[in-house]
mmCIF file of the N, C-alpha and C atoms, coordinates in Angstrom:
data_MODEL
# 
_entry.id   MODEL 
# 
loop_
_atom_site.group_PDB 
_atom_site.id 
_atom_site.type_symbol 
_atom_site.label_atom_id 
_atom_site.label_alt_id 
_atom_site.label_comp_id 
_atom_site.label_asym_id 
_atom_site.label_entity_id 
_atom_site.label_seq_id 
_atom_site.pdbx_PDB_ins_code 
_atom_site.Cartn_x 
_atom_site.Cartn_y 
_atom_site.Cartn_z 
_atom_site.occupancy 
_atom_site.B_iso_or_equiv 
_atom_site.pdbx_formal_charge 
_atom_site.auth_seq_id 
_atom_site.auth_comp_id 
_atom_site.auth_asym_id 
_atom_site.auth_atom_id 
_atom_site.pdbx_PDB_model_num 
ATOM 1   N N  . MET A 1 1  ? -2.545 -155.494 -211.003 1.00 0.00 ? 1  MET A N  1 
ATOM 2   C CA . MET A 1 1  ? -1.153 -155.844 -210.807 1.00 0.00 ? 1  MET A CA 1 
ATOM 3   C C  . MET A 1 1  ? -0.442 -154.643 -210.195 1.00 0.00 ? 1  MET A C  1 
ATOM 4   N N  . ARG A 1 2  ? 0.294  -154.879 -209.145 1.00 0.00 ? 2  ARG A N  1 
ATOM 5   C CA . ARG A 1 2  ? 1.024  -153.829 -208.461 1.00 0.00 ? 2  ARG A CA 1 
ATOM 6   C C  . ARG A 1 2  ? 2.512  -154.117 -208.550 1.00 0.00 ? 2  ARG A C  1 
ATOM 7   N N  . ILE A 1 3  ? 3.263  -153.094 -208.846 1.00 0.00 ? 3  ILE A N  1 
ATOM 8   C CA . ILE A 1 3  ? 4.713  -153.205 -208.987 1.00 0.00 ? 3  ILE A CA 1 
ATOM 9   C C  . ILE A 1 3  ? 5.350  -152.478 -207.804 1.00 0.00 ? 3  ILE A C  1 
ATOM 10  N N  . CYS A 1 4  ? 6.428  -153.045 -207.287 1.00 0.00 ? 4  CYS A N  1 
ATOM 11  C CA . CYS A 1 4  ? 7.121  -152.403 -206.170 1.00 0.00 ? 4  CYS A CA 1 
ATOM 12  C C  . CYS A 1 4  ? 8.617  -152.435 -206.414 1.00 0.00 ? 4  CYS A C  1 
ATOM 13  N N  . LYS A 1 5  ? 9.298  -151.625 -205.632 1.00 0.00 ? 5  LYS A N  1 
ATOM 14  C CA . LYS A 1 5  ? 10.753 -151.590 -205.659 1.00 0.00 ? 5  LYS A CA 1 
ATOM 15  C C  . LYS A 1 5  ? 11.231 -151.863 -204.238 1.00 0.00 ? 5  LYS A C  1 
ATOM 16  N N  . PRO A 1 6  ? 11.988 -152.935 -204.035 1.00 0.00 ? 6  PRO A N  1 
ATOM 17  C CA . PRO A 1 6  ? 12.512 -153.196 -202.682 1.00 0.00 ? 6  PRO A CA 1 
ATOM 18  C C  . PRO A 1 6  ? 13.448 -152.076 -202.246 1.00 0.00 ? 6  PRO A C  1 
ATOM 19  N N  . LYS A 1 7  ? 13.298 -151.626 -200.988 1.00 0.00 ? 7  LYS A N  1 
ATOM 20  C CA . LYS A 1 7  ? 14.128 -150.538 -200.459 1.00 0.00 ? 7  LYS A CA 1 
ATOM 21  C C  . LYS A 1 7  ? 15.539 -150.998 -200.120 1.00 0.00 ? 7  LYS A C  1 
ATOM 22  N N  . ILE A 1 8  ? 15.705 -152.277 -199.812 1.00 0.00 ? 8  ILE A N  1 
ATOM 23  C CA . ILE A 1 8  ? 17.012 -152.793 -199.410 1.00 0.00 ? 8  ILE A CA 1 
ATOM 24  C C  . ILE A 1 8  ? 17.812 -153.129 -200.666 1.00 0.00 ? 8  ILE A C  1 
ATOM 25  N N  . GLU A 1 9  ? 18.847 -152.344 -200.931 1.00 0.00 ? 9  GLU A N  1 
ATOM 26  C CA . GLU A 1 9  ? 19.655 -152.575 -202.124 1.00 0.00 ? 9  GLU A CA 1 
ATOM 27  C C  . GLU A 1 9  ? 20.654 -153.686 -201.868 1.00 0.00 ? 9  GLU A C  1 
ATOM 28  N N  . GLY A 1 10 ? 20.891 -154.501 -202.884 1.00 0.00 ? 10 GLY A N  1 
ATOM 29  C CA . GLY A 1 10 ? 21.861 -155.573 -202.778 1.00 0.00 ? 10 GLY A CA 1 
ATOM 30  C C  . GLY A 1 10 ? 21.302 -156.875 -202.248 1.00 0.00 ? 10 GLY A C  1 
ATOM 31  N N  . GLN A 1 11 ? 20.114 -156.835 -201.661 1.00 0.00 ? 11 GLN A N  1 
ATOM 32  C CA . GLN A 1 11 ? 19.535 -158.065 -201.121 1.00 0.00 ? 11 GLN A CA 1 
ATOM 33  C C  . GLN A 1 11 ? 18.900 -158.901 -202.236 1.00 0.00 ? 11 GLN A C  1 
ATOM 34  N N  . PHE A 1 12 ? 18.373 -158.231 -203.256 1.00 0.00 ? 12 PHE A N  1 
ATOM 35  C CA . PHE A 1 12 ? 17.690 -158.928 -204.342 1.00 0.00 ? 12 PHE A CA 1 
ATOM 36  C C  . PHE A 1 12 ? 18.427 -158.717 -205.649 1.00 0.00 ? 12 PHE A C  1 
ATOM 37  N N  . LYS A 1 13 ? 18.307 -159.694 -206.529 1.00 0.00 ? 13 LYS A N  1 
ATOM 38  C CA . LYS A 1 13 ? 18.968 -159.634 -207.834 1.00 0.00 ? 13 LYS A CA 1 
ATOM 39  C C  . LYS A 1 13 ? 18.282 -158.616 -208.747 1.00 0.00 ? 13 LYS A C  1 
ATOM 40  N N  . TRP A 1 14 ? 16.958 -158.465 -208.623 1.00 0.00 ? 14 TRP A N  1 
ATOM 41  C CA . TRP A 1 14 ? 16.179 -157.603 -209.499 1.00 0.00 ? 14 TRP A CA 1 
ATOM 42  C C  . TRP A 1 14 ? 15.797 -156.315 -208.788 1.00 0.00 ? 14 TRP A C  1 
ATOM 43  N N  . ASP A 1 15 ? 15.635 -155.245 -209.569 1.00 0.00 ? 15 ASP A N  1 
ATOM 44  C CA . ASP A 1 15 ? 15.287 -153.946 -209.006 1.00 0.00 ? 15 ASP A CA 1 
ATOM 45  C C  . ASP A 1 15 ? 13.794 -153.806 -208.731 1.00 0.00 ? 15 ASP A C  1 
ATOM 46  N N  . TYR A 1 16 ? 12.954 -154.511 -209.509 1.00 0.00 ? 16 TYR A N  1 
ATOM 47  C CA . TYR A 1 16 ? 11.512 -154.373 -209.390 1.00 0.00 ? 16 TYR A CA 1 
ATOM 48  C C  . TYR A 1 16 ? 10.864 -155.746 -209.250 1.00 0.00 ? 16 TYR A C  1 
ATOM 49  N N  . ALA A 1 17 ? 9.680  -155.766 -208.623 1.00 0.00 ? 17 ALA A N  1 
ATOM 50  C CA . ALA A 1 17 ? 8.968  -157.024 -208.414 1.00 0.00 ? 17 ALA A CA 1 
ATOM 51  C C  . ALA A 1 17 ? 7.469  -156.766 -208.466 1.00 0.00 ? 17 ALA A C  1 
ATOM 52  N N  . GLU A 1 18 ? 6.722  -157.827 -208.723 1.00 0.00 ? 18 GLU A N  1 
ATOM 53  C CA . GLU A 1 18 ? 5.264  -157.758 -208.718 1.00 0.00 ? 18 GLU A CA 1 
ATOM 54  C C  . GLU A 1 18 ? 4.772  -158.229 -207.354 1.00 0.00 ? 18 GLU A C  1 
ATOM 55  N N  . VAL A 1 19 ? 3.855  -157.482 -206.770 1.00 0.00 ? 19 VAL A N  1 
ATOM 56  C CA . VAL A 1 19 ? 3.288  -157.856 -205.474 1.00 0.00 ? 19 VAL A CA 1 
ATOM 57  C C  . VAL A 1 19 ? 2.122  -158.806 -205.736 1.00 0.00 ? 19 VAL A C  1 
ATOM 58  N N  . MET A 1 20 ? 2.259  -160.029 -205.256 1.00 0.00 ? 20 MET A N  1 
ATOM 59  C CA . MET A 1 20 ? 1.227  -161.042 -205.465 1.00 0.00 ? 20 MET A CA 1 
ATOM 60  C C  . MET A 1 20 ? 0.135  -160.959 -204.394 1.00 0.00 ? 20 MET A C  1 
ATOM 61  N N  . GLY A 1 21 ? 0.464  -160.439 -203.234 1.00 0.00 ? 21 GLY A N  1 
ATOM 62  C CA . GLY A 1 21 ? -0.507 -160.322 -202.161 1.00 0.00 ? 21 GLY A CA 1 
ATOM 63  C C  . GLY A 1 21 ? 0.171  -160.043 -200.842 1.00 0.00 ? 21 GLY A C  1 
ATOM 64  N N  . LEU A 1 22 ? -0.648 -159.936 -199.808 1.00 0.00 ? 22 LEU A N  1 
ATOM 65  C CA . LEU A 1 22 ? -0.140 -159.685 -198.462 1.00 0.00 ? 22 LEU A CA 1 
ATOM 66  C C  . LEU A 1 22 ? -0.440 -160.887 -197.580 1.00 0.00 ? 22 LEU A C  1 
ATOM 67  N N  . THR A 1 23 ? 0.460  -161.160 -196.650 1.00 0.00 ? 23 THR A N  1 
ATOM 68  C CA . THR A 1 23 ? 0.312  -162.280 -195.730 1.00 0.00 ? 23 THR A CA 1 
ATOM 69  C C  . THR A 1 23 ? 0.531  -161.773 -194.308 1.00 0.00 ? 23 THR A C  1 
ATOM 70  N N  . ASP A 1 24 ? -0.362 -162.165 -193.410 1.00 0.00 ? 24 ASP A N  1 
ATOM 71  C CA . ASP A 1 24 ? -0.223 -161.789 -192.005 1.00 0.00 ? 24 ASP A CA 1 
ATOM 72  C C  . ASP A 1 24 ? 0.536  -162.902 -191.291 1.00 0.00 ? 24 ASP A C  1 
ATOM 73  N N  . THR A 1 25 ? 1.715  -162.581 -190.774 1.00 0.00 ? 25 THR A N  1 
ATOM 74  C CA . THR A 1 25 ? 2.551  -163.548 -190.079 1.00 0.00 ? 25 THR A CA 1 
ATOM 75  C C  . THR A 1 25 ? 2.701  -163.126 -188.621 1.00 0.00 ? 25 THR A C  1 
ATOM 76  N N  . PRO A 1 26 ? 3.176  -163.991 -187.744 1.00 0.00 ? 26 PRO A N  1 
ATOM 77  C CA . PRO A 1 26 ? 3.386  -163.601 -186.347 1.00 0.00 ? 26 PRO A CA 1 
ATOM 78  C C  . PRO A 1 26 ? 4.393  -162.454 -186.170 1.00 0.00 ? 26 PRO A C  1 
ATOM 79  N N  . THR A 1 27 ? 5.284  -162.278 -187.136 1.00 0.00 ? 27 THR A N  1 
ATOM 80  C CA . THR A 1 27 ? 6.276  -161.202 -187.047 1.00 0.00 ? 27 THR A CA 1 
ATOM 81  C C  . THR A 1 27 ? 5.828  -159.931 -187.755 1.00 0.00 ? 27 THR A C  1 
ATOM 82  N N  . GLY A 1 28 ? 4.621  -159.905 -188.296 1.00 0.00 ? 28 GLY A N  1 
ATOM 83  C CA . GLY A 1 28 ? 4.106  -158.716 -188.972 1.00 0.00 ? 28 GLY A CA 1 
ATOM 84  C C  . GLY A 1 28 ? 3.572  -159.042 -190.350 1.00 0.00 ? 28 GLY A C  1 
ATOM 85  N N  . ILE A 1 29 ? 3.084  -158.037 -191.027 1.00 0.00 ? 29 ILE A N  1 
ATOM 86  C CA . ILE A 1 29 ? 2.521  -158.212 -192.368 1.00 0.00 ? 29 ILE A CA 1 
ATOM 87  C C  . ILE A 1 29 ? 3.661  -158.237 -193.379 1.00 0.00 ? 29 ILE A C  1 
ATOM 88  N N  . LYS A 1 30 ? 3.609  -159.218 -194.264 1.00 0.00 ? 30 LYS A N  1 
ATOM 89  C CA . LYS A 1 30 ? 4.637  -159.360 -195.299 1.00 0.00 ? 30 LYS A CA 1 
ATOM 90  C C  . LYS A 1 30 ? 3.981  -159.402 -196.674 1.00 0.00 ? 30 LYS A C  1 
ATOM 91  N N  . ALA A 1 31 ? 4.727  -158.935 -197.670 1.00 0.00 ? 31 ALA A N  1 
ATOM 92  C CA . ALA A 1 31 ? 4.263  -158.942 -199.052 1.00 0.00 ? 31 ALA A CA 1 
ATOM 93  C C  . ALA A 1 31 ? 4.888  -160.127 -199.779 1.00 0.00 ? 31 ALA A C  1 
ATOM 94  N N  . ARG A 1 32 ? 4.060  -160.810 -200.568 1.00 0.00 ? 32 ARG A N  1 
ATOM 95  C CA . ARG A 1 32 ? 4.573  -161.891 -201.410 1.00 0.00 ? 32 ARG A CA 1 
ATOM 96  C C  . ARG A 1 32 ? 4.992  -161.274 -202.734 1.00 0.00 ? 32 ARG A C  1 
ATOM 97  N N  . LEU A 1 33 ? 6.286  -161.362 -203.053 1.00 0.00 ? 33 LEU A N  1 
ATOM 98  C CA . LEU A 1 33 ? 6.831  -160.750 -204.265 1.00 0.00 ? 33 LEU A CA 1 
ATOM 99  C C  . LEU A 1 33 ? 7.206  -161.802 -205.286 1.00 0.00 ? 33 LEU A C  1 
ATOM 100 N N  . ARG A 1 34 ? 6.986  -161.469 -206.570 1.00 0.00 ? 34 ARG A N  1 
ATOM 101 C CA . ARG A 1 34 ? 7.439  -162.321 -207.666 1.00 0.00 ? 34 ARG A CA 1 
ATOM 102 C C  . ARG A 1 34 ? 8.356  -161.479 -208.536 1.00 0.00 ? 34 ARG A C  1 
ATOM 103 N N  . PHE A 1 35 ? 9.563  -161.969 -208.732 1.00 0.00 ? 35 PHE A N  1 
ATOM 104 C CA . PHE A 1 35 ? 10.565 -161.245 -209.508 1.00 0.00 ? 35 PHE A CA 1 
ATOM 105 C C  . PHE A 1 35 ? 10.523 -161.691 -210.971 1.00 0.00 ? 35 PHE A C  1 
ATOM 106 N N  . ALA A 1 36 ? 11.314 -161.039 -211.811 1.00 0.00 ? 36 ALA A N  1 
ATOM 107 C CA . ALA A 1 36 ? 11.283 -161.271 -213.248 1.00 0.00 ? 36 ALA A CA 1 
ATOM 108 C C  . ALA A 1 36 ? 11.663 -162.701 -213.636 1.00 0.00 ? 36 ALA A C  1 
ATOM 109 N N  . ASP A 1 37 ? 12.491 -163.362 -212.842 1.00 0.00 ? 37 ASP A N  1 
ATOM 110 C CA . ASP A 1 37 ? 12.894 -164.738 -213.157 1.00 0.00 ? 37 ASP A CA 1 
ATOM 111 C C  . ASP A 1 37 ? 11.986 -165.767 -212.482 1.00 0.00 ? 37 ASP A C  1 
ATOM 112 N N  . ASP A 1 38 ? 10.777 -165.349 -212.064 1.00 0.00 ? 38 ASP A N  1 
ATOM 113 C CA . ASP A 1 38 ? 9.759  -166.185 -211.428 1.00 0.00 ? 38 ASP A CA 1 
ATOM 114 C C  . ASP A 1 38 ? 10.160 -166.691 -210.048 1.00 0.00 ? 38 ASP A C  1 
ATOM 115 N N  . THR A 1 39 ? 11.183 -166.124 -209.432 1.00 0.00 ? 39 THR A N  1 
ATOM 116 C CA . THR A 1 39 ? 11.472 -166.451 -208.037 1.00 0.00 ? 39 THR A CA 1 
ATOM 117 C C  . THR A 1 39 ? 10.531 -165.639 -207.162 1.00 0.00 ? 39 THR A C  1 
ATOM 118 N N  . ARG A 1 40 ? 10.230 -166.161 -205.992 1.00 0.00 ? 40 ARG A N  1 
ATOM 119 C CA . ARG A 1 40 ? 9.302  -165.497 -205.075 1.00 0.00 ? 40 ARG A CA 1 
ATOM 120 C C  . ARG A 1 40 ? 9.950  -165.349 -203.717 1.00 0.00 ? 40 ARG A C  1 
ATOM 121 N N  . ASP A 1 41 ? 9.493  -164.344 -202.975 1.00 0.00 ? 41 ASP A N  1 
ATOM 122 C CA . ASP A 1 41 ? 10.050 -164.092 -201.655 1.00 0.00 ? 41 ASP A CA 1 
ATOM 123 C C  . ASP A 1 41 ? 9.021  -163.372 -200.802 1.00 0.00 ? 41 ASP A C  1 
ATOM 124 N N  . LEU A 1 42 ? 9.126  -163.536 -199.483 1.00 0.00 ? 42 LEU A N  1 
ATOM 125 C CA . LEU A 1 42 ? 8.315  -162.798 -198.521 1.00 0.00 ? 42 LEU A CA 1 
ATOM 126 C C  . LEU A 1 42 ? 9.161  -161.674 -197.945 1.00 0.00 ? 42 LEU A C  1 
ATOM 127 N N  . VAL A 1 43 ? 8.644  -160.450 -197.994 1.00 0.00 ? 43 VAL A N  1 
ATOM 128 C CA . VAL A 1 43 ? 9.384  -159.284 -197.533 1.00 0.00 ? 43 VAL A CA 1 
ATOM 129 C C  . VAL A 1 43 ? 8.454  -158.443 -196.662 1.00 0.00 ? 43 VAL A C  1 
ATOM 130 N N  . LYS A 1 44 ? 8.983  -157.859 -195.585 1.00 0.00 ? 44 LYS A N  1 
ATOM 131 C CA . LYS A 1 44 ? 8.179  -156.970 -194.755 1.00 0.00 ? 44 LYS A CA 1 
ATOM 132 C C  . LYS A 1 44 ? 7.688  -155.801 -195.598 1.00 0.00 ? 44 LYS A C  1 
ATOM 133 N N  . VAL A 1 45 ? 6.453  -155.382 -195.364 1.00 0.00 ? 45 VAL A N  1 
ATOM 134 C CA . VAL A 1 45 ? 5.894  -154.285 -196.160 1.00 0.00 ? 45 VAL A CA 1 
ATOM 135 C C  . VAL A 1 45 ? 6.642  -152.974 -195.930 1.00 0.00 ? 45 VAL A C  1 
ATOM 136 N N  . GLN A 1 46 ? 7.328  -152.844 -194.810 1.00 0.00 ? 46 GLN A N  1 
ATOM 137 C CA . GLN A 1 46 ? 8.107  -151.633 -194.555 1.00 0.00 ? 46 GLN A CA 1 
ATOM 138 C C  . GLN A 1 46 ? 9.344  -151.573 -195.446 1.00 0.00 ? 46 GLN A C  1 
ATOM 139 N N  . ASP A 1 47 ? 9.730  -152.692 -196.046 1.00 0.00 ? 47 ASP A N  1 
ATOM 140 C CA . ASP A 1 47 ? 10.948 -152.750 -196.855 1.00 0.00 ? 47 ASP A CA 1 
ATOM 141 C C  . ASP A 1 47 ? 10.696 -152.632 -198.355 1.00 0.00 ? 47 ASP A C  1 
ATOM 142 N N  . ILE A 1 48 ? 9.478  -152.276 -198.753 1.00 0.00 ? 48 ILE A N  1 
ATOM 143 C CA . ILE A 1 48 ? 9.196  -152.109 -200.184 1.00 0.00 ? 48 ILE A CA 1 
ATOM 144 C C  . ILE A 1 48 ? 8.567  -150.743 -200.420 1.00 0.00 ? 48 ILE A C  1 
ATOM 145 N N  . LYS A 1 49 ? 8.700  -150.272 -201.639 1.00 0.00 ? 49 LYS A N  1 
ATOM 146 C CA . LYS A 1 49 ? 8.076  -149.021 -202.055 1.00 0.00 ? 49 LYS A CA 1 
ATOM 147 C C  . LYS A 1 49 ? 7.131  -149.340 -203.208 1.00 0.00 ? 49 LYS A C  1 
ATOM 148 N N  . MET A 1 50 ? 5.855  -149.076 -203.000 1.00 0.00 ? 50 MET A N  1 
ATOM 149 C CA . MET A 1 50 ? 4.868  -149.334 -204.039 1.00 0.00 ? 50 MET A CA 1 
ATOM 150 C C  . MET A 1 50 ? 4.972  -148.257 -205.107 1.00 0.00 ? 50 MET A C  1 
ATOM 151 N N  . LEU A 1 51 ? 4.910  -148.661 -206.368 1.00 0.00 ? 51 LEU A N  1 
ATOM 152 C CA . LEU A 1 51 ? 4.968  -147.716 -207.477 1.00 0.00 ? 51 LEU A CA 1 
ATOM 153 C C  . LEU A 1 51 ? 3.568  -147.491 -208.019 1.00 0.00 ? 51 LEU A C  1 
ATOM 154 N N  . GLN A 1 52 ? 3.225  -146.244 -208.281 1.00 0.00 ? 52 GLN A N  1 
ATOM 155 C CA . GLN A 1 52 ? 1.934  -145.900 -208.845 1.00 0.00 ? 52 GLN A CA 1 
ATOM 156 C C  . GLN A 1 52 ? 2.059  -145.807 -210.354 1.00 0.00 ? 52 GLN A C  1 
ATOM 157 N N  . ASP A 1 53 ? 0.913  -145.621 -211.032 1.00 0.00 ? 53 ASP A N  1 
ATOM 158 C CA . ASP A 1 53 ? 0.906  -145.575 -212.493 1.00 0.00 ? 53 ASP A CA 1 
ATOM 159 C C  . ASP A 1 53 ? 1.807  -144.481 -213.045 1.00 0.00 ? 53 ASP A C  1 
ATOM 160 N N  . LYS A 1 54 ? 1.837  -143.327 -212.397 1.00 0.00 ? 54 LYS A N  1 
ATOM 161 C CA . LYS A 1 54 ? 2.684  -142.237 -212.896 1.00 0.00 ? 54 LYS A CA 1 
ATOM 162 C C  . LYS A 1 54 ? 4.168  -142.580 -212.766 1.00 0.00 ? 54 LYS A C  1 
ATOM 163 N N  . ASP A 1 55 ? 4.530  -143.360 -211.738 1.00 0.00 ? 55 ASP A N  1 
ATOM 164 C CA . ASP A 1 55 ? 5.916  -143.795 -211.587 1.00 0.00 ? 55 ASP A CA 1 
ATOM 165 C C  . ASP A 1 55 ? 6.295  -144.783 -212.689 1.00 0.00 ? 55 ASP A C  1 
ATOM 166 N N  . LEU A 1 56 ? 5.353  -145.662 -213.052 1.00 0.00 ? 56 LEU A N  1 
ATOM 167 C CA . LEU A 1 56 ? 5.623  -146.639 -214.095 1.00 0.00 ? 56 LEU A CA 1 
ATOM 168 C C  . LEU A 1 56 ? 5.764  -145.972 -215.454 1.00 0.00 ? 56 LEU A C  1 
ATOM 169 N N  . GLU A 1 57 ? 4.983  -144.922 -215.692 1.00 0.00 ? 57 GLU A N  1 
ATOM 170 C CA . GLU A 1 57 ? 5.099  -144.186 -216.949 1.00 0.00 ? 57 GLU A CA 1 
ATOM 171 C C  . GLU A 1 57 ? 6.480  -143.541 -217.068 1.00 0.00 ? 57 GLU A C  1 
ATOM 172 N N  . LYS A 1 58 ? 7.027  -143.062 -215.944 1.00 0.00 ? 58 LYS A N  1 
ATOM 173 C CA . LYS A 1 58 ? 8.373  -142.477 -215.957 1.00 0.00 ? 58 LYS A CA 1 
ATOM 174 C C  . LYS A 1 58 ? 9.426  -143.519 -216.314 1.00 0.00 ? 58 LYS A C  1 
ATOM 175 N N  . LEU A 1 59 ? 9.177  -144.773 -215.908 1.00 0.00 ? 59 LEU A N  1 
ATOM 176 C CA . LEU A 1 59 ? 10.119 -145.849 -216.214 1.00 0.00 ? 59 LEU A CA 1 
ATOM 177 C C  . LEU A 1 59 ? 9.968  -146.364 -217.636 1.00 0.00 ? 59 LEU A C  1 
ATOM 178 N N  . GLY A 1 60 ? 8.925  -145.916 -218.339 1.00 0.00 ? 60 GLY A N  1 
ATOM 179 C CA . GLY A 1 60 ? 8.709  -146.348 -219.709 1.00 0.00 ? 60 GLY A CA 1 
ATOM 180 C C  . GLY A 1 60 ? 7.856  -147.598 -219.821 1.00 0.00 ? 60 GLY A C  1 
ATOM 181 N N  . VAL A 1 61 ? 7.127  -147.923 -218.786 1.00 0.00 ? 61 VAL A N  1 
ATOM 182 C CA . VAL A 1 61 ? 6.247  -149.083 -218.813 1.00 0.00 ? 61 VAL A CA 1 
ATOM 183 C C  . VAL A 1 61 ? 4.849  -148.574 -219.118 1.00 0.00 ? 61 VAL A C  1 
ATOM 184 N N  . GLY A 1 62 ? 4.348  -148.869 -220.336 1.00 0.00 ? 62 GLY A N  1 
ATOM 185 C CA . GLY A 1 62 ? 3.037  -148.394 -220.741 1.00 0.00 ? 62 GLY A CA 1 
ATOM 186 C C  . GLY A 1 62 ? 1.921  -149.267 -220.203 1.00 0.00 ? 62 GLY A C  1 
ATOM 187 N N  . LYS A 1 63 ? 0.681  -148.784 -220.367 1.00 0.00 ? 63 LYS A N  1 
ATOM 188 C CA . LYS A 1 63 ? -0.477 -149.511 -219.860 1.00 0.00 ? 63 LYS A CA 1 
ATOM 189 C C  . LYS A 1 63 ? -0.650 -150.844 -220.573 1.00 0.00 ? 63 LYS A C  1 
ATOM 190 N N  . LEU A 1 64 ? -0.403 -150.880 -221.882 1.00 0.00 ? 64 LEU A N  1 
ATOM 191 C CA . LEU A 1 64 ? -0.568 -152.125 -222.632 1.00 0.00 ? 64 LEU A CA 1 
ATOM 192 C C  . LEU A 1 64 ? 0.451  -153.164 -222.184 1.00 0.00 ? 64 LEU A C  1 
ATOM 193 N N  . SER A 1 65 ? 1.693  -152.760 -221.995 1.00 0.00 ? 65 SER A N  1 
ATOM 194 C CA . SER A 1 65 ? 2.710  -153.743 -221.576 1.00 0.00 ? 65 SER A CA 1 
ATOM 195 C C  . SER A 1 65 ? 2.437  -154.233 -220.172 1.00 0.00 ? 65 SER A C  1 
ATOM 196 N N  . ARG A 1 66 ? 1.872  -153.381 -219.291 1.00 0.00 ? 66 ARG A N  1 
ATOM 197 C CA . ARG A 1 66 ? 1.508  -153.835 -217.950 1.00 0.00 ? 66 ARG A CA 1 
ATOM 198 C C  . ARG A 1 66 ? 0.383  -154.863 -218.008 1.00 0.00 ? 66 ARG A C  1 
ATOM 199 N N  . LYS A 1 67 ? -0.566 -154.626 -218.914 1.00 0.00 ? 67 LYS A N  1 
ATOM 200 C CA . LYS A 1 67 ? -1.676 -155.561 -219.068 1.00 0.00 ? 67 LYS A CA 1 
ATOM 201 C C  . LYS A 1 67 ? -1.168 -156.893 -219.599 1.00 0.00 ? 67 LYS A C  1 
ATOM 202 N N  . LEU A 1 68 ? -0.250 -156.858 -220.564 1.00 0.00 ? 68 LEU A N  1 
ATOM 203 C CA . LEU A 1 68 ? 0.295  -158.092 -221.141 1.00 0.00 ? 68 LEU A CA 1 
ATOM 204 C C  . LEU A 1 68 ? 1.190  -158.808 -220.144 1.00 0.00 ? 68 LEU A C  1 
ATOM 205 N N  . TRP A 1 69 ? 1.887  -158.072 -219.285 1.00 0.00 ? 69 TRP A N  1 
ATOM 206 C CA . TRP A 1 69 ? 2.771  -158.673 -218.296 1.00 0.00 ? 69 TRP A CA 1 
ATOM 207 C C  . TRP A 1 69 ? 1.964  -159.433 -217.263 1.00 0.00 ? 69 TRP A C  1 
ATOM 208 N N  . GLY A 1 70 ? 0.769  -158.955 -216.972 1.00 0.00 ? 70 GLY A N  1 
ATOM 209 C CA . GLY A 1 70 ? -0.063 -159.598 -215.990 1.00 0.00 ? 70 GLY A CA 1 
ATOM 210 C C  . GLY A 1 70 ? -0.680 -160.899 -216.473 1.00 0.00 ? 70 GLY A C  1 
ATOM 211 N N  . SER A 1 71 ? -0.736 -161.114 -217.781 1.00 0.00 ? 71 SER A N  1 
ATOM 212 C CA . SER A 1 71 ? -1.370 -162.346 -218.293 1.00 0.00 ? 71 SER A CA 1 
ATOM 213 C C  . SER A 1 71 ? -0.384 -163.445 -218.523 1.00 0.00 ? 71 SER A C  1 
# 
């Protein structure tokens, strides 16, 4: 499970999203995002910032909660 933060502020209701996968479109590669309220959106990969495990630890998201969130 990969977590990202959209770079464009104000466009999305939530600050963080789960990356479900990548899609190749005629306008470029886009990421399929799922937000906390189960809404989904396609966003250009240039408009998101991928968070690594050390970034998630800073936010207070532990390994166990990430594992449970994915199920």
